[in-house]
C-alpha positions as a printed Julia matrix, in Angstrom:
189×3 Matrix{Float64}:
 148.26  143.24  46.16
 145.28  141.69  45.0
 143.94  138.83  46.16
 141.77  135.8   44.43
 138.17  135.82  44.02
 136.76  135.64  47.94
 134.19  132.9   47.92
 130.35  132.9   47.84
 130.13  132.18  51.24
 132.77  135.1   52.13
 130.5   137.48  49.94
 127.28  135.97  50.96
 128.09  136.67  54.64
 129.6   140.12  54.65
 126.73  141.11  52.59
 124.59  140.02  55.3
 126.48  142.34  57.82
 125.83  145.21  55.4
 122.92  144.6   55.87
 122.22  144.38  59.43
 120.94  141.08  58.97
 121.32  138.95  62.47
 122.51  135.26  60.61
 125.14  136.55  59.42
 126.68  136.96  62.49
 125.47  133.09  63.5
 127.29  132.3   59.8
 129.85  134.29  60.92
 130.53  132.53  63.43
 129.67  129.21  62.21
 132.71  129.82  59.51
 135.65  131.25  61.48
 134.02  131.44  65.18
 135.89  127.86  67.02
 139.09  128.9   65.11
 139.17  132.61  65.62
 138.17  131.67  69.53
 141.08  129.43  69.92
 144.05  131.4   68.28
 142.39  134.22  70.95
 142.41  131.5   73.45
 146.28  130.77  72.56
 147.17  134.0   72.67
 145.91  135.82  76.26
 146.18  131.8   77.4
 142.79  132.53  79.79
 139.55  130.43  77.9
 137.21  132.76  80.03
 138.72  135.4   78.99
 139.02  134.59  75.41
 135.44  134.29  75.62
 134.91  137.62  76.56
 137.03  138.89  73.71
 135.77  136.4   71.18
 132.2   138.74  71.98
 134.03  141.8   72.02
 135.44  140.77  68.03
 131.98  139.44  67.04
 130.31  143.13  67.98
 133.39  144.92  66.02
 132.78  143.16  62.69
 128.96  143.9   63.12
 129.71  147.71  63.72
 132.2   147.86  62.05
 131.4   145.46  58.33
 131.69  148.12  55.39
 135.83  148.22  56.61
 136.02  145.15  54.71
 136.78  144.54  50.84
 137.06  141.21  50.13
 139.64  142.92  47.27
 141.81  143.42  50.06
 142.57  140.21  51.82
 139.53  137.51  52.69
 137.09  137.86  55.5
 139.11  135.35  57.73
 142.06  137.15  58.02
 139.6   140.89  58.18
 138.16  139.04  61.67
 141.72  137.35  62.47
 142.88  141.42  62.57
 140.06  142.43  64.23
 140.54  139.55  66.85
 144.56  139.77  67.39
 143.8   143.63  67.97
 141.72  142.6   70.51
 143.72  140.19  72.47
 146.42  142.65  72.57
 143.94  145.23  73.53
 143.12  142.99  76.32
 146.53  142.15  77.27
 148.22  145.45  77.58
 145.06  146.35  80.03
 145.77  143.53  82.2
 147.32  143.48  85.71
 150.22  141.49  85.58
 149.81  139.19  88.94
 152.91  140.19  91.56
 155.35  138.24  92.32
 156.27  137.56  95.67
 159.57  135.88  96.37
 158.61  134.56  99.88
 156.32  132.69  98.46
 158.96  130.8   96.33
 159.68  127.01  98.22
 162.3   124.54  97.45
 159.45  122.03  95.75
 159.62  124.83  93.14
 162.8   123.52  91.53
 163.33  126.5   90.72
 166.43  126.53  88.61
 169.6   129.04  87.45
 168.19  129.87  83.8
 164.62  131.24  84.69
 164.05  134.43  84.02
 163.21  136.9   86.99
 159.67  139.21  86.18
 161.68  142.07  85.61
 163.94  140.58  83.3
 161.34  140.68  80.5
 160.21  144.19  81.72
 164.02  144.87  80.95
 163.86  143.12  77.69
 160.87  144.64  76.16
 162.72  148.12  76.9
 165.46  147.55  75.23
 163.37  145.87  72.11
 161.22  149.13  71.98
 163.9   151.54  72.53
 165.56  149.9   69.39
 161.89  149.91  67.7
 161.74  153.54  68.51
 164.99  154.04  66.65
 164.53  152.1   62.86
 162.22  154.24  60.77
 158.29  154.25  61.01
 157.66  151.64  57.78
 160.27  149.17  59.38
 159.25  149.61  62.55
 155.56  148.36  61.31
 156.88  145.33  59.45
 158.69  144.0   62.67
 155.56  144.66  64.62
 152.97  143.4   62.44
 155.68  140.21  61.7
 157.15  139.2   65.18
 154.51  140.66  67.84
 151.27  140.33  66.6
 152.3   136.86  64.36
 151.03  138.17  61.27
 152.71  136.35  57.53
 154.39  138.11  55.04
 150.6   138.03  53.17
 148.84  139.19  56.11
 150.77  142.39  56.82
 150.6   143.1   52.1
 146.85  141.85  52.75
 146.59  144.58  56.12
 149.33  147.42  54.74
 148.92  147.29  50.72
 152.9   147.25  50.91
 153.97  145.06  47.92
 155.59  141.33  49.31
 158.73  142.08  47.96
 158.73  145.78  50.03
 157.53  143.32  53.2
 160.61  141.06  52.97
 163.07  143.64  52.45
 161.59  145.93  54.95
 162.04  142.5   57.03
 165.37  142.17  55.97
 166.78  146.2   56.2
 165.08  146.13  59.68
 166.77  142.84  61.25
 170.02  143.56  60.01
 169.79  146.7   61.97
 168.54  144.96  64.96
 171.19  143.03  65.0
 173.37  145.73  64.77
 171.69  147.54  67.77
 172.2   144.68  70.15
 175.96  144.11  69.26
 176.32  147.82  69.71
 174.32  146.93  73.32
 176.58  144.43  74.09
 179.69  145.92  73.32
 178.72  148.67  75.53
 179.5   148.8   79.74
 176.92  149.18  82.22
């Protein structure tokens, strides 16, 4: 799917990156940096880690500038895709802090609906298992939409799949996942 014509700013920055112009990285930062850094920070929940990841994003944009196609996506979307990928890579490498029940105090106000850390792991395993049972194309759009936060338009730009197909794959995948969850609830331990 083609998008509207790229702006002159996008073309100027992309051309500068391709030529290896250091000013292009400065322009990329000035135009998209604060928003991209904020999105990484929101994803990671750690400003210092977000700044480190953001540096990786700028370096990758510099090194992979030839992969940017202004006819497929805006420079902002392309940069956001790199940022999201690096943030997810960072989260995957991060070692979770251990949970020590002895540290839990009555002052903490623990309620019965708080989740155990292990519950998240079990839920994640359940979801991953269900996604593995979807067709690869359905699983891809579900991951992009729900795990990575892509809008349907961003999925179109990222994959080249028509918008109607993206919508139908998401709807089909959700129906299948709902059926799997209902089956899981009916199955005794």
